[in-house]
N, C-alpha and C positions, 0 to 999 in steps of 0.2 A: 565370558563375557559379551556382551550385543554390543554392537558397535554404535549405532544411533542412538539407543536407550542410556548408554554409558555417559554419550557427549548433553543429551538433555538431559539428565539426572546433575550435572553437572552443573547446569544452570539452576547440575549434578558436576680401602684403600691401598691401594700400592700407592710405590712413589713417599715421600716424607711424611705425611699424614699417618703413617702404618711404623710404629716400632718393628723393633728386631726379632722381637718374640713373637711375631703376626698378629697379635691384640692390635685393635683400632686406636690410636691416640688424639684425641682432639690437639694439634699444637699450631694449626695454619691458624692466623690470622683471619677474621670476620674481613665481611665487604662493608667498606664506609657508610654510615647511617643516612637513608634517604634525609632529604629536607628540602624545604621550598625551593623551587625550579628540579629536581630532581627526575629524570625523564625517564621514562618506563617503555618496550618496545613489547607491542601484544605478536607472539607470534602465534599459529597453526603448524605446530610439528604432525599432528595424526592427520584426524579425521574433518574435511570440508567443513567452514562454517556456511551458513545461511543466512544471508544478507539479512533477510529479517528481522533475527537475532535483537531482542532489547540487550544482551550482554556487554558489547563493547560503549553502547552509549550510558550505561549506565556506573561500567567503570572506569569510564572517560569521568562522569560526575564525581564520585567516589573520590578519583584520583584528585581531581581536581581541589577539590574540598582540603585535601591534602597540601596545596603547593604543588603539586605534582604533576605533568604534562605524561598522558598516551599518545604516543606516537602508532600509530597504524601503518607497516611499510608497504611497500606499494607490492602488488599480490598477495595482496595476506586469505584477499575472499578466491583464489585460485579455485579451481576444483579437477581432476585427473581421479576419474572413477569415483570411491571413492576415500580417499585423500584430499588435502587441502593443498593442491597440486602435488608435479614429479616428485620423486624421493630428491634427484638432482636440486630439485627448488626449495623444498626444503633446508634442506641442508645447507645452500647457499644464503638461506634469509636468517638461518641460524650462525653459523658462522659468521656474516657478515654483521648481525646485530651484537654478538659477542664478543666482536674484537673493535666493535666501533667504541672509544673512547667516551663518546659525546651521553652515552644509553648508560645509565645507573643500574638498569633491573632488568629484567626479560620474566616477562607474565606470558603463560605456558594456558592462552584463553582455548584453543580448543581438546579434544581428549577424544574418545575414542578407538582409535586406532592407524600405529605409522610411526611410531617414534623408537622404535627400535628399528624403523630402516633405514631412518637417520643415520643413524648408529654404526649398519651395517654400508650404508651409503661414504662410510669415509671420515664421520664426525670424530674427534677427537679433542675429548674437552679438553684446553689449557688448566693447566694447576693455579694455575690463578684465584683469586675470590670472588666470589660475581651470584650476586641473588637471581636468582631462579625460582619461578613460583609457580607448582601445579601439582596433579594428584592425579588419580586413575592411568591411563596410558603414557603419562608424560613421567611417570615414578621411573620409564627408565633412560630417561634423562639423567632425571635427579639421582638414580642411582650410581648411575655411568660420571656423574659429575664428584659424587665423591672416592669412588671408585678410581679418578684422577687424582685426590686428594685434593683438590679444588672444595673448601666453604662457602657456603652460600646456600645452598639449595633447600627449598622450604618447601612443604608437603601441604598443602593448603589452598584451599576456592576462594573466589571474589565475588562470589554471589550475594544472593539479598537479604542476610544475616547479617545484621549489623556487630553482634559480638563477637562475628566471625571474622568478620572486618577489620574489627577495633584490635583483637588479639595480631590478624597479623600486622597492622600497623606499627605498632606496637616492635613485634620483633625486627623489622625492617629498618626502624628508628631505636634500636639498640636497648630498649626498655624492658624493662621486668614484663613478668604476665604469670598468669596464677597458673598452679600446677592443673592438671588436667583426675577426674578424679573416674574413675572405674569401678569394677567390681572384685573384691580379693577369691582368686583362686587357690591360690598355692602361697605359704607363707617365703619370709627371707626380702631383704633388701638388697638388693641389685642396684649397681654403679656403671657405668660405661658409656661411648656415645651412642648417641641414637642412630639409628639405621629404620627408615618406613617406607614403605612403602604397600601398593596392591599388589596382593599375593599373585594372583596371576600374571601379570608384569613380573615377578620379580623370577617366578620360576619359568617363563620363556626364556630370561636370560642368562641361568643356569649352562656354565656352560662356554658361557662367553668372560672375554676381559673386565665386562659392564657391571658383573653382580660383585661388590667387594669382600671381604672376608668378611665373615661375622663373628670371629673370635671374638669374648669382654665385650660387645656390643649388645646395645638395648634392642631390642627386634620388636618394632611394632607393626602391624599387617593388620588389610582391611580386602573384603571384597564386593560385590557386586555380581547377580546374574548366574552364579555359582552353586548348581545343586549340592547338599553336603557331600554325596557319594564324588562329586569330582574333586571337594577343596580334600577328602580323602587320599583322594590320587594324589595329589600336587604332594601333600607334606608328606605322605608315606615317600615321596623321590627324595623331597628335605632329607624326610631324616637316615632313607638309603643310601645316599649323595656322602653326609657327613656334612652335611653345609652347617648343622645345629650344634654339632659338638662346639664345646665352646662359647656357645651364646650364653652372656651373665643372667638373661632375662624375658621374657615373652611381654608383649602388651599388645591384645585383641581390639581392635575399631568393631566397626559394623558390618558383619556379613549379612546378606538380605539374597532372597531367592525367588522362588515363583513356587507358593503354594504347592503346586500340582508336579513337582521336583520330587514332592517326599512321600514315599507311599506308605502303607502300616506296614510297621514291623519294622523298618528304616531308622538310622539312625538321624535322630533331630540334628542339625546344626552345633548347637554347642556339645550335646555328646561326642560329636568327633572331634569339633576341638580340641576339649579336653583329653580326649583316648590319645587326641594322639601328641598331645605337648605335655600334657603333666607328665609324665614317665621320663622326660628329661630333669626333673628337678631341680629344674631355676624357677626363681620369682614367675608366678602365671598371675596375671587379670587380663578381666576381657571387659568388655560392654565402655571400650574408652571414648569419647566423642571425636573420633575420626573417622574419613571418609566420605561415603557415600549417602547423605541423605544430610540432616541437619542437628546439628552444628556441625560443622566439621571443620574443627580446629586446628590451627595451623600446629606443624612441626618445624623446627629444622633437622637438618641430619647433618649429624660431626658435632655437634656440641654434647661436652660429657650432662647425665643426666640419671634423677636417681629412680628406679621403679620398685615401691612398698607392698611388697606382695600380703602383707599381715593388712593396709589401709586401701589396701587399691588406688594407689596416688602415683602418678606420675607427675615429675617436676624438672625443669632444666636445672643444672647446678653453672651453666655458664651458657651464655647466646651472643 
């Protein structure tokens, strides 16, 4: 993935949550619903934020319309090379916001690259429920949260798409949301807890304690800026490592790449995704409205969901 392009495009379970058999079980309570007066901390765990970017002002307005207050911690616009402050600074900011009882949710407003370095710096997610919203590079923090047994991570964004924002608001208020519609590829119906991530970021966590078990889960993946051959390389690693053994179903969001990344005779992106994943024999759906681009519709990590490989629909059974 390309660091700055990702950031601009965003504008683009071990522990008690797992049963003895090793499959993920959604047992922990959700965080309290956000209500008028709720306070939300904006955090940049990866690439630095341009102070001229209108995202934070727009997000403040969106929050104010819901009666929420968006907090901008000191140092939010720090810069250390391509990061939003040093690893120690970003780690401290995340810890302070997470542990502050006056903060009701965390919005990861930066992307790019750097969240995994916060984990490396020593961040250990408490198992208590916590609303944490982000995607792209911030998938590392969402995956680590679910791996720790904490519910409340939401893969989504806060940009200019009204429908995406209203869906996110509904999730944070414990209101039902519509199913997502994709294109059916391989039939059958899968039920299990959702695990949603950027593929490249999840691949970078293989071999660490921050990638949760996937047995029994519905796995939803997306990516951007990666050529089909690099997606092939990553999925081959997933297959060879056994990570996909026992996965209940797979949903594919958007995968985008540069035109000159594909040469005559190459696999297309769709071809390589299906060639690598269809042999698993589980329900498979592509073209879900998830990931870089619009709309990027929010999905929580952990709640039980149903993926219908016949109709192409992904719906939450609990949220």
